[in-house]
DRENFI-629645 format. One line per field, with one value per residue: residue number from 1; residue in one letter; x, y negated, z negated of N, C-alpha, C in turn; chain. Coordinates in steps of 0.1 Angstrom, whole numbers. Layout:
<rs>
i [NUM ...]
aa [A ...]
n.X [X ...]
n.Y [Y ...]
n.Z [Z ...]
ca.X [X ...]
ca.Y [Y ...]
ca.Z [Z ...]
c.X [X ...]
c.Y [Y ...]
c.Z [Z ...]
ch [A ...]
</rs>
This chain:
<rs>
i [1 2 3 4 5 6 7 8 9 10 11 12 13 14 15 16 17 18 19 20 21 22 23 24 25 26 27 28 29 30 31 32 33 34 35 36 37 38 39 40 41 42 43 44 45 46 47 48 49 50 51 52 53 54 55 56 57 58 59 60 61 62 63 64 65 66 67 68 69 70 71 72 73 74 75 76 77 78 79 80 81 82 83 84 85 86 87 88 89 90 91 92 93 94 95 96 97 98 99 100 101 102 103 104 105]
aa [M N K F K Y V L F S T L A L A L M A L P A M A Q A G A A D N E S T V A S S K A L A A G L G F G L A A G L A A L A Q G L V G S R A A E G A A R N P G A A S T V Q T I M I I A L A L I E S L V L F A L V I V F A V L R]
n.X [1576 1566 1568 1549 1525 1525 1521 1497 1479 1482 1472 1446 1437 1438 1419 1396 1395 1388 1361 1341 1342 1329 1303 1267 1250 1224 1193 1167 1169 1183 1165 1145 1160 1167 1142 1133 1152 1147 1122 1128 1146 1129 1110 1125 1136 1113 1103 1123 1121 1095 1097 1117 1103 1082 1096 1105 1080 1071 1091 1085 1059 1064 1082 1066 1045 1061 1070 1045 1038 1058 1054 1024 1010 1017 1007 988 1002 1024 1011 1000 1024 1033 1014 1018 1045 1041 1025 1043 1063 1048 1041 1065 1068 1047 1056 1078 1064 1052 1075 1083 1062 1067 1092 1087 1070]
n.Y [-906 -932 -938 -921 -932 -956 -946 -933 -954 -970 -954 -951 -978 -981 -962 -974 -997 -988 -981 -1001 -997 -974 -980 -981 -986 -1005 -1018 -1008 -982 -988 -1004 -985 -968 -985 -991 -965 -960 -980 -973 -948 -956 -973 -955 -937 -954 -964 -940 -934 -955 -951 -926 -930 -949 -933 -916 -934 -943 -920 -917 -940 -935 -911 -921 -940 -924 -909 -929 -938 -915 -914 -937 -943 -965 -986 -980 -992 -1016 -1004 -991 -1013 -1026 -1005 -1004 -1028 -1025 -1003 -1015 -1035 -1018 -1005 -1027 -1033 -1011 -1016 -1040 -1030 -1015 -1036 -1047 -1026 -1026 -1052 -1048 -1029 -1042]
n.Z [-985 -985 -958 -948 -958 -942 -917 -920 -927 -904 -884 -893 -890 -862 -855 -866 -852 -827 -829 -820 -792 -788 -791 -786 -755 -740 -746 -751 -762 -785 -799 -806 -821 -843 -853 -861 -880 -898 -907 -920 -940 -955 -964 -979 -998 -1011 -1021 -1039 -1056 -1066 -1078 -1098 -1113 -1122 -1139 -1158 -1168 -1180 -1200 -1215 -1224 -1240 -1259 -1271 -1282 -1300 -1317 -1328 -1341 -1361 -1375 -1385 -1392 -1376 -1351 -1334 -1326 -1313 -1293 -1278 -1270 -1254 -1233 -1221 -1212 -1194 -1175 -1165 -1154 -1134 -1119 -1107 -1090 -1072 -1061 -1048 -1029 -1014 -1003 -987 -968 -957 -945 -926 -909]
ca.X [1562 1563 1566 1536 1515 1524 1516 1483 1472 1482 1463 1432 1434 1436 1406 1385 1394 1382 1347 1332 1343 1320 1289 1257 1246 1210 1185 1155 1173 1187 1153 1138 1169 1166 1128 1132 1161 1140 1111 1134 1151 1118 1104 1134 1137 1101 1102 1133 1115 1083 1102 1123 1093 1075 1104 1104 1067 1071 1099 1078 1048 1069 1087 1054 1039 1070 1069 1032 1038 1067 1048 1010 1004 1021 1003 982 1012 1032 1002 1000 1037 1034 1006 1025 1056 1037 1021 1055 1069 1039 1042 1078 1065 1038 1065 1086 1055 1051 1087 1083 1053 1074 1103 1081 1062]
ca.Y [-908 -945 -937 -914 -942 -965 -938 -930 -967 -975 -945 -955 -991 -978 -955 -983 -1007 -981 -979 -1009 -992 -963 -985 -977 -996 -1003 -1024 -1001 -972 -994 -1008 -974 -963 -994 -989 -953 -961 -989 -965 -938 -963 -978 -944 -932 -964 -964 -928 -935 -965 -945 -915 -935 -955 -922 -911 -945 -943 -908 -920 -950 -928 -902 -929 -946 -913 -906 -941 -938 -904 -917 -948 -944 -979 -995 -973 -1002 -1024 -996 -989 -1026 -1028 -995 -1007 -1039 -1019 -995 -1025 -1041 -1008 -1003 -1039 -1032 -1002 -1023 -1049 -1022 -1012 -1048 -1049 -1016 -1031 -1063 -1043 -1021 -1051]
ca.Z [-989 -981 -944 -946 -960 -931 -905 -923 -926 -890 -877 -898 -884 -848 -854 -869 -841 -816 -831 -811 -779 -788 -794 -777 -746 -737 -757 -754 -770 -797 -806 -812 -832 -854 -858 -868 -892 -908 -913 -928 -951 -963 -970 -989 -1008 -1019 -1028 -1050 -1066 -1073 -1086 -1110 -1121 -1129 -1150 -1168 -1175 -1189 -1212 -1223 -1231 -1250 -1270 -1279 -1290 -1311 -1326 -1335 -1351 -1372 -1383 -1380 -1395 -1365 -1339 -1325 -1321 -1304 -1281 -1271 -1263 -1244 -1222 -1214 -1205 -1183 -1165 -1158 -1145 -1122 -1110 -1099 -1079 -1063 -1055 -1038 -1018 -1006 -996 -976 -957 -950 -937 -914 -900]
c.X [1557 1560 1553 1525 1513 1518 1501 1475 1471 1472 1448 1428 1431 1422 1395 1384 1387 1367 1338 1332 1333 1305 1280 1254 1231 1202 1173 1159 1177 1175 1146 1147 1167 1152 1127 1141 1154 1129 1117 1139 1140 1112 1112 1135 1125 1099 1112 1127 1104 1088 1108 1113 1085 1083 1104 1091 1066 1079 1092 1067 1053 1074 1076 1047 1048 1070 1056 1032 1047 1061 1033 1004 1007 1016 996 992 1020 1024 1001 1013 1038 1026 1012 1037 1052 1032 1032 1062 1061 1039 1055 1076 1057 1047 1073 1077 1053 1063 1088 1074 1060 1085 1098 1073 1070]
c.Y [-922 -946 -931 -923 -951 -958 -936 -943 -972 -967 -948 -968 -989 -972 -965 -994 -1001 -979 -988 -1004 -980 -968 -982 -989 -994 -1008 -1016 -989 -977 -999 -996 -968 -972 -992 -976 -953 -970 -981 -954 -945 -968 -966 -938 -942 -965 -951 -928 -944 -958 -934 -920 -942 -944 -917 -922 -945 -931 -911 -930 -943 -919 -910 -935 -936 -910 -917 -941 -926 -907 -928 -950 -958 -989 -990 -983 -1011 -1017 -994 -1002 -1028 -1017 -998 -1019 -1034 -1011 -1004 -1031 -1031 -1006 -1015 -1039 -1022 -1008 -1033 -1042 -1018 -1024 -1050 -1038 -1021 -1043 -1058 -1036 -1030 -1056]
c.Z [-984 -966 -940 -948 -948 -919 -908 -921 -911 -881 -881 -891 -869 -846 -857 -858 -828 -817 -822 -797 -777 -790 -783 -767 -743 -749 -761 -764 -784 -805 -813 -823 -844 -861 -866 -881 -903 -915 -923 -941 -960 -970 -981 -1001 -1017 -1027 -1040 -1061 -1073 -1082 -1099 -1119 -1129 -1141 -1162 -1176 -1184 -1202 -1221 -1231 -1242 -1262 -1278 -1287 -1302 -1321 -1334 -1345 -1363 -1381 -1379 -1383 -1383 -1351 -1329 -1319 -1310 -1291 -1272 -1263 -1252 -1231 -1214 -1206 -1193 -1172 -1158 -1149 -1133 -1113 -1101 -1087 -1068 -1055 -1044 -1026 -1008 -998 -984 -964 -950 -941 -924 -905 -889]
ch [A A A A A A A A A A A A A A A A A A A A A A A A A A A A A A A A A A A A A A A A A A A A A A A A A A A A A A A A A A A A A A A A A A A A A A A A A A A A A A A A A A A A A A A A A A A A A A A A A A A A A A A A A]
</rs>
C-alpha cells in the first residue's frame, strides 16, 4: 500500500509539471479567451448574487409577516426593520452589479 502511494503521488507530480508545456501560445487567442471567461464569470456571479438576494428578500418578507401576525402591536416596528433589511440586501445586489461592470470594463 505504501509503495502504491509513492507511485500515485509521483505520477501526479509528473502530470502537474507537464501542464505548463501544454499552455496556449499566441496573445490574440489568449485575449479573447480571457475576455469571454471574464464575461461568463461576471454573468454567473451576478446571477448567483441576484438569486440568493431574492431568496433572502423572500425570507425577510415572510418572517416579517409572520412576526406581525404573532404580535400585531409591534407590526410597525417589524415593518420598519423589514424595510431596512430589504434595502441592505438590495444594496448588496447593486454593489455586485457595480463589480460586474468594473470587471467587464
